[in-house]
N, C-alpha and C positions, 0 to 999 in steps of 0.2 A: 668815103668814110670807112675807116678801119677801126675795128673794136677788138681788143684782146681781153679775154676772160680768164681769170684764175679761179678755178673752183677748189675750195678748201677741202673737199672730200669727193669721193667717187660715187657715193650713194645717191641714187636718184629719188631723194625724199622731198621734204617740204622746201628746203633751200633751193634745190634743183628746180622745183615747180615755180618758185617765185622768180628765179633767174630767167626761166623760159618765158614767163609772163612779161618780164621787162624786155627781153630780146625780141619777142614776137613782132612788135610794130617796127622794129629796126632791120629785120632780116632782108627785106627787099631793097634797103637803102645802104646796107653796109657789108663789108667783107669781115667776117667774124672768125677769129682764131681762138680756140679754147684749149686750156690745159687743165688736166684733172690731177689732183694731188691725193695720195703720194705717187700715183702711177708715173707722172712725168717728172718727178723729182724724188726718187725713191731713197736716196742716201742722206744720212744726217750730216749737217755741217759739223766737222770735228774740231773746229776752233784752231786749226793749224796756223791761221793768220797769214797764209801765203798771199791771199788777195790783198792784204794790207801791206805786207813787207816787200812783196815783189810786184806781181801783176795778177789780175783776175784769171788770166789764161793758165796760171799755175794751180788753180783749184782742182782738186781730185775729181770733182763732179762737173767739170766744165762742159762735158758732153750733154748734160741735162740743162745746165744753167744758160749756156750760150743761146740756144734757140728761144728760150723764154725771154731772155733779155732783148734779143733782136725784135721779137714780137712786141714787147713793151715799148721799145724806143720808136718803132714804126707806127704804132697805133695812135689814133686821134682820141680815143676814149678807152680808159682802163676800167675794167669791172672786176671787183674782188668779191667773192662770196664765201661765207663760212657760217655754218650753224654754230651755236654756242656749245662748247664742250667745257664743263666745269668752270663756267663763268669767263671763258676765254675763247679765242679762235682755236681751230683745230691744231693739233701738234704738227700736222703736215703743212699747214699754212705758216705756222711759226718757223718751221724748218726752212721753208723756201725763203722767207724774209731774212732769216739768219744768213743765208747764202749771199744776200745782196747787201750785207753790211758795208762792203767797200764802196757802195753807191751813196752812202749817207754823206751829208754835207761836210763833216769834218775830214772826209777822205777824198773820194773822187766822184762827185756827183755828175751825172750826165746833163749837159745843158738842155737837152731836149725835154727833160722832166719839168723844167720851170714853166713850160707852156702847155703842159698836159691837163686833161680833165679826167676825173675819176669818179666812180660810183661804188659804194660799198653796200652790199646786201647781206643782212643777217636776220636770224629769227631764233627765238628761245621759247621755252615753255612759260617761264615766269620772270626770269632775271638773267643778268649777265650780258645782255645785248650791248650795253654801253661800253663795258670793258672789252668785249670782242671787237667792237668798232675801233676802240682806241688801239688795240694790238696792231691793226692794219693801218689805221690813220697815222700812227706814229712814224711808220716807215715811209708812207707816202709823203708826209710833211717834210721829213728829213731828206727825202730824195729831191725836194724842191717843188712838189705839187701843191698848189694853193686851192684850185677849184676842185672841191671834194663834196659830193652829195651823198647823203646817207639814207638808206631805207632799212629800218629795223622794225621788227614786229614781235609782239608777245602773243603766243597762241592761247595760253590760259585755259586750255582744255585738252586737246589731243595732239600727239606728235605724228600721227598717221594722217597723211593728206586726205585720204578718202573718208576719214572720220571727222574732219574739221567741218563745222557747220557751214553751209553754203554761203550764208551772209558774210561770215568771217573771210572765207576764201575770196568772195567777190570784192570785199573792201580792200584786201591786200593786193589783189591783182589790179584793181582799178587804180590804186595809188601808184603802182609800178608803171602802169601804162601811161599815166600822166607824166611821170618822171621821164619815161622814154620819149614822149612827145617833146618835152623841153630839150632833151639831148639831141633829138633829130632836127630841131629848129636852129641849132647853133651853126655858125659859119666856121668850120674847122680850119679854113685857110688862115684864120686869124688866131694866133696862140692865146691861151688864157693868160690873164694878167697875173704876174707874180704879186702875192699879197705882202703886207707889211711884215708878217711873221717870217715868211720865207726870206725876205730881204734882210730882216734883222739877223736871222741866223747866219746868212751868207756873210754879212759884214763882220760879225763876231769871229767866224771861222777864218775869214780873210786875214784878220789881225793875227790869229793863231798861226796860220800858215806862213805869214811874213816872218814872224819870230822864229818858227821852226827852220825856215829857210836860211836865216842868218846863222843858225847853229850848225846846220848841215844842208848845204845846197844840193846834195845828191839824194835827199830824202824823197821817196817815191811820190808821196802826195803833194809835196811842195812843187816838184817838177811838173806834175800834172796841172796844178793851178797856174804855175808860171807859163807853161806852154799854151794854156788857154787865155793868157794875158789878163787873168782875173786879179793878179797881184797889182796890175796896172789899172788902166781905165775901163777895160772891157768887162761886160757883165753877161751872165747866161740868159738874161731876159731881154725882150725888145723894149 
């Protein structure tokens, strides 16, 4: 079992502690690769659109994005963590997701993503957890991921782990360990099923790509879809 973790910040605070609680039951069962933001993706996406117009290899930040993408594609379970910053995911997390815009379904989704499983972990003092989850879930969904579990927590007291009441810490970590147990019980040799939402998005984009291909057969995204035989009868799911 391979797990790739994207940490939305480098601080080893509450979100880090919650992530560690989730990973603890899995460490002896899985090969875990972690990335910390912004350390492992320090540069902003500049919106140059080279990944759309040409190929992702043309991205000025490919040296950072390539190893992260490789780890995501090879993983059985994807874990995204982010504390709530002003009602949203961290800027570093948003920046990373911006770099993967070319993997959204209207462009060049990776077929591996349609069988992936993912977990999102976030926490806030009182609000913003849902919008933070949405920031990450939007990208996962448009990448083709259907199996997405969410663990979100409202602290309602302290943002310092050592000052959070023991009962609150116990409840949060217990919930995460239960989720970890469910993830550990999965047979990852069998890909997750693509949901109706993912399939619906795929078919809508397929029509779009078909029309774009008629206008310009050399269009980068259309050629990608055609080479994968998705314009024909092939599909990225089993």
